[in-house]
N, C-alpha and C positions, 0 to 999 in steps of 0.2 A: 618153518620145520628145520629139517636138516640135522646132521648127526658132530657130533663133535667131541677130543677127547675129555676124559673125564678129569673133574680138572684135581690141580695139586694136590690140596690138600686134603683129599676122599684117593690119592691112589695107595699102593699096595707094592711089594716086587711083584706077590702074583698078577697086580689089577696096572702097571706102570700104563702101557702100553694099549687100556682099554677104552672104550667109545661110550656116548649114550646118547641118548637125544634129545634134539636143544626143542627149549621152551616151543609149543606151536606158536608162534608169534607172528605176523606179518608185518614186513618194514616196506614205508615210503619211501621212494625217495624222490626229490625236486629236484633234476637235473638246472635247472635255470637259478635258481637260488641257493641250489646248495647245501639244502638241509631236509636231516631225514627223520622218521620218525618210528618206532615203534605202537602195533596195537597187540593187546590175546584178544582173541573173542572165545566167549561160553561155548561155541560150536563145534570146536578146533579144544577137541582134549588131552591130547596124548599125538608124541610129535611123528612127523611125516616124513621118512627119507625116503629120495629117488623115490619122490611119485611123479609123475606128467602133471604140467600145467599149461594151460592157454588159450589165449588173448581172444575174448569176443565182445563186441563193442563196447559194452563201459565194463563186461563184469571178465572175473577172471576165475576160471577152473582148476581145481586140481582132483586127479585122478589117482586112485590107489596106492602107491607108498608103500613101505613095512616099519612096521616098528618093530624098534628093540625089546622092549614091555614085554608084549606077549608073543613076538618072533613070529609072525603076521604078515599077511597081507593083505587086507580086507578090500571085500569091495566099496570104496567109496567115489563119492562127486560131491564136490563141495563148490557151491560156486557161490564165489565171491564177490560183489558190487561194492563200490566205490566211488562216494559225489565228493566231489571239491568245491566244495563252500567256501567262504570266505571265511577266513578264520579258523579253520577246522574241517579234515574230511571227513565222510559220513561213510561208518564203514558198516556191511548187512551181508550178514553170510546166513545158506541157506544150504542144508545137506539134502542130498537131491537121493531117489530109492536108486536108481539105478549105475550105481558106480561097476568099476574091475576092479578087477582084484588082478594087481600089476604092477613091479617098480624095474626100474632101469630100463624103459621101452624107450626110444622115438615117434617120435606124434607130428606131421605136420599137414596141413593144411590140401588139397586136393582141388581144386575151383571155388570159384567164387558164392558158394551157395556153402551152408554149410557143416562139409563133409569131409574126415581129416582120414589117413592110416594111422596107422599103428604097426608098427613095426619090432618084433626082438620083446626083449626084458624078461622076466622070471613071474611062473604064478607061484616058485616055491621056491625054497633053496637050491633042490638038488634036479627044481624041472626048470628048465630056459624053454621059455616063448618061440621059435624056430617059424616065424607063421606070420605073414602080414595079414592088418585086419582095415575094413575097411567101417568106416563107426558114421552117422550125422549127432553129430547135438543142436539138440532142438530144447524148447525151455522145460521138459517136466524130465531130460536125463540125454543121457550117450545111447544107443539103439545101434 
């Protein structure tokens, strides 16, 4: 996910400084060998900027985010599993039912269990989340 400026060939005088959602790709970086790869997954169908991400065991979780196309913060939670096999990595993505409608927040683990604190963020363009929540992440979702 992410956001970038509109491609130069598509800009006009009125849209010269406009941004668009980036394609929903997952990038893997191999720091040992200095290479990277981009992956497109069918579960990730639209751009997702300003989302939260955290790693737990062999998975990365993507929570919330903002979509320019729909101008919304849908309650999303994706679990991305990466298996590093010989030759090529195997990626699988699952949509979990218990997402959170949030963007631009901070998340931090609070101890040895799977308990996290989410601080701040936005619920809508005009509504900041001026609160701190404790959440637990398990195999079924976030609570």
